[in-house]
Chimera marker file (.cmm) of the C-alpha trace (Angstrom):
<marker_set name="trace">
<marker id="1" x="170.374" y="-69.679" z="-54.669" r="1" g="1" b="0" radius="0.5"/>
<marker id="2" x="171.803" y="-69.247" z="-58.083" r="1" g="1" b="0" radius="0.5"/>
<marker id="3" x="171.654" y="-71.479" z="-60.536" r="1" g="1" b="0" radius="0.5"/>
<marker id="4" x="174.822" y="-71.249" z="-62.638" r="1" g="1" b="0" radius="0.5"/>
<marker id="5" x="177.714" y="-72.128" z="-62.039" r="1" g="1" b="0" radius="0.5"/>
<marker id="6" x="179.703" y="-68.746" z="-61.571" r="1" g="1" b="0" radius="0.5"/>
<marker id="7" x="183.044" y="-70.428" z="-62.803" r="1" g="1" b="0" radius="0.5"/>
<marker id="8" x="182.238" y="-71.819" z="-66.158" r="1" g="1" b="0" radius="0.5"/>
<marker id="9" x="178.083" y="-71.343" z="-65.749" r="1" g="1" b="0" radius="0.5"/>
<marker id="10" x="176.641" y="-74.771" z="-66.578" r="1" g="1" b="0" radius="0.5"/>
<marker id="11" x="173.649" y="-75.451" z="-64.715" r="1" g="1" b="0" radius="0.5"/>
<marker id="12" x="173.748" y="-75.939" z="-60.949" r="1" g="1" b="0" radius="0.5"/>
<marker id="13" x="171.457" y="-79.402" z="-59.748" r="1" g="1" b="0" radius="0.5"/>
<marker id="14" x="170.547" y="-80.089" z="-55.826" r="1" g="1" b="0" radius="0.5"/>
<marker id="15" x="172.470" y="-83.244" z="-54.071" r="1" g="1" b="0" radius="0.5"/>
<marker id="16" x="173.699" y="-84.521" z="-51.166" r="1" g="1" b="0" radius="0.5"/>
<marker id="17" x="177.435" y="-85.071" z="-50.452" r="1" g="1" b="0" radius="0.5"/>
<marker id="18" x="179.958" y="-85.467" z="-47.604" r="1" g="1" b="0" radius="0.5"/>
<marker id="19" x="181.716" y="-82.184" z="-46.166" r="1" g="1" b="0" radius="0.5"/>
<marker id="20" x="184.332" y="-83.167" z="-43.791" r="1" g="1" b="0" radius="0.5"/>
<marker id="21" x="185.958" y="-79.766" z="-41.555" r="1" g="1" b="0" radius="0.5"/>
<marker id="22" x="189.916" y="-80.231" z="-41.196" r="1" g="1" b="0" radius="0.5"/>
<marker id="23" x="191.388" y="-78.419" z="-39.080" r="1" g="1" b="0" radius="0.5"/>
<marker id="24" x="195.164" y="-77.943" z="-38.430" r="1" g="1" b="0" radius="0.5"/>
<marker id="25" x="195.419" y="-81.673" z="-40.414" r="1" g="1" b="0" radius="0.5"/>
<marker id="26" x="195.173" y="-82.709" z="-37.205" r="1" g="1" b="0" radius="0.5"/>
<marker id="27" x="191.812" y="-83.691" z="-36.264" r="1" g="1" b="0" radius="0.5"/>
<marker id="28" x="188.269" y="-83.744" z="-38.844" r="1" g="1" b="0" radius="0.5"/>
<marker id="29" x="184.589" y="-83.901" z="-38.850" r="1" g="1" b="0" radius="0.5"/>
<marker id="30" x="182.903" y="-85.393" z="-41.646" r="1" g="1" b="0" radius="0.5"/>
<marker id="31" x="179.458" y="-84.962" z="-41.620" r="1" g="1" b="0" radius="0.5"/>
<marker id="32" x="177.300" y="-86.705" z="-44.146" r="1" g="1" b="0" radius="0.5"/>
<marker id="33" x="174.091" y="-85.958" z="-46.409" r="1" g="1" b="0" radius="0.5"/>
<marker id="34" x="175.090" y="-82.442" z="-46.315" r="1" g="1" b="0" radius="0.5"/>
<marker id="35" x="172.719" y="-80.456" z="-49.351" r="1" g="1" b="0" radius="0.5"/>
<marker id="36" x="174.628" y="-78.348" z="-51.755" r="1" g="1" b="0" radius="0.5"/>
<marker id="37" x="174.082" y="-77.596" z="-56.135" r="1" g="1" b="0" radius="0.5"/>
<marker id="38" x="176.613" y="-78.960" z="-57.796" r="1" g="1" b="0" radius="0.5"/>
<marker id="39" x="177.061" y="-77.996" z="-61.018" r="1" g="1" b="0" radius="0.5"/>
<marker id="40" x="176.939" y="-80.314" z="-64.049" r="1" g="1" b="0" radius="0.5"/>
<marker id="41" x="180.030" y="-79.412" z="-65.559" r="1" g="1" b="0" radius="0.5"/>
<marker id="42" x="182.636" y="-78.738" z="-63.762" r="1" g="1" b="0" radius="0.5"/>
<marker id="43" x="181.640" y="-80.419" z="-60.584" r="1" g="1" b="0" radius="0.5"/>
<marker id="44" x="182.291" y="-76.944" z="-58.000" r="1" g="1" b="0" radius="0.5"/>
<marker id="45" x="180.031" y="-77.400" z="-55.022" r="1" g="1" b="0" radius="0.5"/>
<marker id="46" x="177.952" y="-74.680" z="-53.372" r="1" g="1" b="0" radius="0.5"/>
<marker id="47" x="175.429" y="-74.792" z="-50.010" r="1" g="1" b="0" radius="0.5"/>
<marker id="48" x="172.871" y="-72.472" z="-49.344" r="1" g="1" b="0" radius="0.5"/>
<marker id="49" x="173.889" y="-69.619" z="-46.220" r="1" g="1" b="0" radius="0.5"/>
<marker id="50" x="172.068" y="-71.180" z="-43.805" r="1" g="1" b="0" radius="0.5"/>
<marker id="51" x="173.506" y="-74.991" z="-44.683" r="1" g="1" b="0" radius="0.5"/>
<marker id="52" x="177.524" y="-73.413" z="-44.268" r="1" g="1" b="0" radius="0.5"/>
<marker id="53" x="175.909" y="-72.112" z="-41.160" r="1" g="1" b="0" radius="0.5"/>
<marker id="54" x="174.637" y="-75.228" z="-39.531" r="1" g="1" b="0" radius="0.5"/>
<marker id="55" x="177.582" y="-77.172" z="-40.176" r="1" g="1" b="0" radius="0.5"/>
<marker id="56" x="179.750" y="-74.560" z="-38.672" r="1" g="1" b="0" radius="0.5"/>
<marker id="57" x="177.465" y="-74.759" z="-36.070" r="1" g="1" b="0" radius="0.5"/>
<marker id="58" x="177.853" y="-78.146" z="-35.676" r="1" g="1" b="0" radius="0.5"/>
<marker id="59" x="181.831" y="-78.631" z="-36.426" r="1" g="1" b="0" radius="0.5"/>
<marker id="60" x="182.589" y="-75.552" z="-34.382" r="1" g="1" b="0" radius="0.5"/>
<marker id="61" x="182.287" y="-77.087" z="-30.924" r="1" g="1" b="0" radius="0.5"/>
<marker id="62" x="183.836" y="-80.160" z="-31.471" r="1" g="1" b="0" radius="0.5"/>
<marker id="63" x="186.714" y="-79.333" z="-33.257" r="1" g="1" b="0" radius="0.5"/>
<marker id="64" x="187.412" y="-76.201" z="-30.430" r="1" g="1" b="0" radius="0.5"/>
<marker id="65" x="187.124" y="-79.311" z="-28.015" r="1" g="1" b="0" radius="0.5"/>
<marker id="66" x="189.870" y="-81.827" z="-29.623" r="1" g="1" b="0" radius="0.5"/>
<marker id="67" x="193.378" y="-81.525" z="-29.071" r="1" g="1" b="0" radius="0.5"/>
<marker id="68" x="196.238" y="-84.101" z="-29.646" r="1" g="1" b="0" radius="0.5"/>
<marker id="69" x="199.061" y="-83.727" z="-31.865" r="1" g="1" b="0" radius="0.5"/>
<marker id="70" x="198.224" y="-86.875" z="-34.516" r="1" g="1" b="0" radius="0.5"/>
<marker id="71" x="195.659" y="-86.650" z="-37.292" r="1" g="1" b="0" radius="0.5"/>
<marker id="72" x="192.265" y="-88.286" z="-36.153" r="1" g="1" b="0" radius="0.5"/>
<marker id="73" x="189.231" y="-88.318" z="-37.048" r="1" g="1" b="0" radius="0.5"/>
<marker id="74" x="186.633" y="-86.830" z="-34.886" r="1" g="1" b="0" radius="0.5"/>
<marker id="75" x="183.674" y="-87.340" z="-35.277" r="1" g="1" b="0" radius="0.5"/>
<marker id="76" x="181.264" y="-88.190" z="-38.191" r="1" g="1" b="0" radius="0.5"/>
<marker id="77" x="177.703" y="-87.463" z="-38.416" r="1" g="1" b="0" radius="0.5"/>
<marker id="78" x="174.734" y="-87.289" z="-40.820" r="1" g="1" b="0" radius="0.5"/>
<marker id="79" x="173.037" y="-84.186" z="-41.369" r="1" g="1" b="0" radius="0.5"/>
<marker id="80" x="169.491" y="-84.679" z="-41.808" r="1" g="1" b="0" radius="0.5"/>
<marker id="81" x="167.405" y="-81.960" z="-43.020" r="1" g="1" b="0" radius="0.5"/>
<marker id="82" x="163.825" y="-80.212" z="-43.277" r="1" g="1" b="0" radius="0.5"/>
<marker id="83" x="162.046" y="-80.244" z="-46.240" r="1" g="1" b="0" radius="0.5"/>
<marker id="84" x="161.125" y="-76.981" z="-45.724" r="1" g="1" b="0" radius="0.5"/>
<marker id="85" x="164.369" y="-75.309" z="-45.255" r="1" g="1" b="0" radius="0.5"/>
<marker id="86" x="167.960" y="-76.619" z="-45.108" r="1" g="1" b="0" radius="0.5"/>
<marker id="87" x="168.298" y="-76.977" z="-41.321" r="1" g="1" b="0" radius="0.5"/>
<marker id="88" x="169.326" y="-79.522" z="-39.381" r="1" g="1" b="0" radius="0.5"/>
<marker id="89" x="166.967" y="-81.145" z="-37.247" r="1" g="1" b="0" radius="0.5"/>
<marker id="90" x="169.327" y="-84.166" z="-36.048" r="1" g="1" b="0" radius="0.5"/>
<marker id="91" x="172.626" y="-85.013" z="-36.106" r="1" g="1" b="0" radius="0.5"/>
<marker id="92" x="173.114" y="-88.957" z="-35.945" r="1" g="1" b="0" radius="0.5"/>
<marker id="93" x="176.391" y="-90.499" z="-35.509" r="1" g="1" b="0" radius="0.5"/>
<marker id="94" x="177.647" y="-92.552" z="-38.390" r="1" g="1" b="0" radius="0.5"/>
<link id1="1" id2="2" r="1" g="1" b="0" radius="0.2"/>
<link id1="2" id2="3" r="1" g="1" b="0" radius="0.2"/>
<link id1="3" id2="4" r="1" g="1" b="0" radius="0.2"/>
<link id1="4" id2="5" r="1" g="1" b="0" radius="0.2"/>
<link id1="5" id2="6" r="1" g="1" b="0" radius="0.2"/>
<link id1="6" id2="7" r="1" g="1" b="0" radius="0.2"/>
<link id1="7" id2="8" r="1" g="1" b="0" radius="0.2"/>
<link id1="8" id2="9" r="1" g="1" b="0" radius="0.2"/>
<link id1="9" id2="10" r="1" g="1" b="0" radius="0.2"/>
<link id1="10" id2="11" r="1" g="1" b="0" radius="0.2"/>
<link id1="11" id2="12" r="1" g="1" b="0" radius="0.2"/>
<link id1="12" id2="13" r="1" g="1" b="0" radius="0.2"/>
<link id1="13" id2="14" r="1" g="1" b="0" radius="0.2"/>
<link id1="14" id2="15" r="1" g="1" b="0" radius="0.2"/>
<link id1="15" id2="16" r="1" g="1" b="0" radius="0.2"/>
<link id1="16" id2="17" r="1" g="1" b="0" radius="0.2"/>
<link id1="17" id2="18" r="1" g="1" b="0" radius="0.2"/>
<link id1="18" id2="19" r="1" g="1" b="0" radius="0.2"/>
<link id1="19" id2="20" r="1" g="1" b="0" radius="0.2"/>
<link id1="20" id2="21" r="1" g="1" b="0" radius="0.2"/>
<link id1="21" id2="22" r="1" g="1" b="0" radius="0.2"/>
<link id1="22" id2="23" r="1" g="1" b="0" radius="0.2"/>
<link id1="23" id2="24" r="1" g="1" b="0" radius="0.2"/>
<link id1="24" id2="25" r="1" g="1" b="0" radius="0.2"/>
<link id1="25" id2="26" r="1" g="1" b="0" radius="0.2"/>
<link id1="26" id2="27" r="1" g="1" b="0" radius="0.2"/>
<link id1="27" id2="28" r="1" g="1" b="0" radius="0.2"/>
<link id1="28" id2="29" r="1" g="1" b="0" radius="0.2"/>
<link id1="29" id2="30" r="1" g="1" b="0" radius="0.2"/>
<link id1="30" id2="31" r="1" g="1" b="0" radius="0.2"/>
<link id1="31" id2="32" r="1" g="1" b="0" radius="0.2"/>
<link id1="32" id2="33" r="1" g="1" b="0" radius="0.2"/>
<link id1="33" id2="34" r="1" g="1" b="0" radius="0.2"/>
<link id1="34" id2="35" r="1" g="1" b="0" radius="0.2"/>
<link id1="35" id2="36" r="1" g="1" b="0" radius="0.2"/>
<link id1="36" id2="37" r="1" g="1" b="0" radius="0.2"/>
<link id1="37" id2="38" r="1" g="1" b="0" radius="0.2"/>
<link id1="38" id2="39" r="1" g="1" b="0" radius="0.2"/>
<link id1="39" id2="40" r="1" g="1" b="0" radius="0.2"/>
<link id1="40" id2="41" r="1" g="1" b="0" radius="0.2"/>
<link id1="41" id2="42" r="1" g="1" b="0" radius="0.2"/>
<link id1="42" id2="43" r="1" g="1" b="0" radius="0.2"/>
<link id1="43" id2="44" r="1" g="1" b="0" radius="0.2"/>
<link id1="44" id2="45" r="1" g="1" b="0" radius="0.2"/>
<link id1="45" id2="46" r="1" g="1" b="0" radius="0.2"/>
<link id1="46" id2="47" r="1" g="1" b="0" radius="0.2"/>
<link id1="47" id2="48" r="1" g="1" b="0" radius="0.2"/>
<link id1="48" id2="49" r="1" g="1" b="0" radius="0.2"/>
<link id1="49" id2="50" r="1" g="1" b="0" radius="0.2"/>
<link id1="50" id2="51" r="1" g="1" b="0" radius="0.2"/>
<link id1="51" id2="52" r="1" g="1" b="0" radius="0.2"/>
<link id1="52" id2="53" r="1" g="1" b="0" radius="0.2"/>
<link id1="53" id2="54" r="1" g="1" b="0" radius="0.2"/>
<link id1="54" id2="55" r="1" g="1" b="0" radius="0.2"/>
<link id1="55" id2="56" r="1" g="1" b="0" radius="0.2"/>
<link id1="56" id2="57" r="1" g="1" b="0" radius="0.2"/>
<link id1="57" id2="58" r="1" g="1" b="0" radius="0.2"/>
<link id1="58" id2="59" r="1" g="1" b="0" radius="0.2"/>
<link id1="59" id2="60" r="1" g="1" b="0" radius="0.2"/>
<link id1="60" id2="61" r="1" g="1" b="0" radius="0.2"/>
<link id1="61" id2="62" r="1" g="1" b="0" radius="0.2"/>
<link id1="62" id2="63" r="1" g="1" b="0" radius="0.2"/>
<link id1="63" id2="64" r="1" g="1" b="0" radius="0.2"/>
<link id1="64" id2="65" r="1" g="1" b="0" radius="0.2"/>
<link id1="65" id2="66" r="1" g="1" b="0" radius="0.2"/>
<link id1="66" id2="67" r="1" g="1" b="0" radius="0.2"/>
<link id1="67" id2="68" r="1" g="1" b="0" radius="0.2"/>
<link id1="68" id2="69" r="1" g="1" b="0" radius="0.2"/>
<link id1="69" id2="70" r="1" g="1" b="0" radius="0.2"/>
<link id1="70" id2="71" r="1" g="1" b="0" radius="0.2"/>
<link id1="71" id2="72" r="1" g="1" b="0" radius="0.2"/>
<link id1="72" id2="73" r="1" g="1" b="0" radius="0.2"/>
<link id1="73" id2="74" r="1" g="1" b="0" radius="0.2"/>
<link id1="74" id2="75" r="1" g="1" b="0" radius="0.2"/>
<link id1="75" id2="76" r="1" g="1" b="0" radius="0.2"/>
<link id1="76" id2="77" r="1" g="1" b="0" radius="0.2"/>
<link id1="77" id2="78" r="1" g="1" b="0" radius="0.2"/>
<link id1="78" id2="79" r="1" g="1" b="0" radius="0.2"/>
<link id1="79" id2="80" r="1" g="1" b="0" radius="0.2"/>
<link id1="80" id2="81" r="1" g="1" b="0" radius="0.2"/>
<link id1="81" id2="82" r="1" g="1" b="0" radius="0.2"/>
<link id1="82" id2="83" r="1" g="1" b="0" radius="0.2"/>
<link id1="83" id2="84" r="1" g="1" b="0" radius="0.2"/>
<link id1="84" id2="85" r="1" g="1" b="0" radius="0.2"/>
<link id1="85" id2="86" r="1" g="1" b="0" radius="0.2"/>
<link id1="86" id2="87" r="1" g="1" b="0" radius="0.2"/>
<link id1="87" id2="88" r="1" g="1" b="0" radius="0.2"/>
<link id1="88" id2="89" r="1" g="1" b="0" radius="0.2"/>
<link id1="89" id2="90" r="1" g="1" b="0" radius="0.2"/>
<link id1="90" id2="91" r="1" g="1" b="0" radius="0.2"/>
<link id1="91" id2="92" r="1" g="1" b="0" radius="0.2"/>
<link id1="92" id2="93" r="1" g="1" b="0" radius="0.2"/>
<link id1="93" id2="94" r="1" g="1" b="0" radius="0.2"/>
</marker_set>
């Protein structure tokens, strides 16, 4: 993982944040406690590639199975990861 922000050069700090998938402004999947690295100066957030792939695996089936014309929350989940790697161990409804 990079240690400095590519936008401003600030230092990155590990943290967790809520991440929201917004599909065609119709459905959303919200995933809490996603591990990220955030710039201390400008606030830009970065994810490990494995975390990004895991989020895609979580959200895609939910979004692809969604239908409806009005914006609506589809799911709210929590990201639980192993200390050794940022791969979800489980997802629990939040």
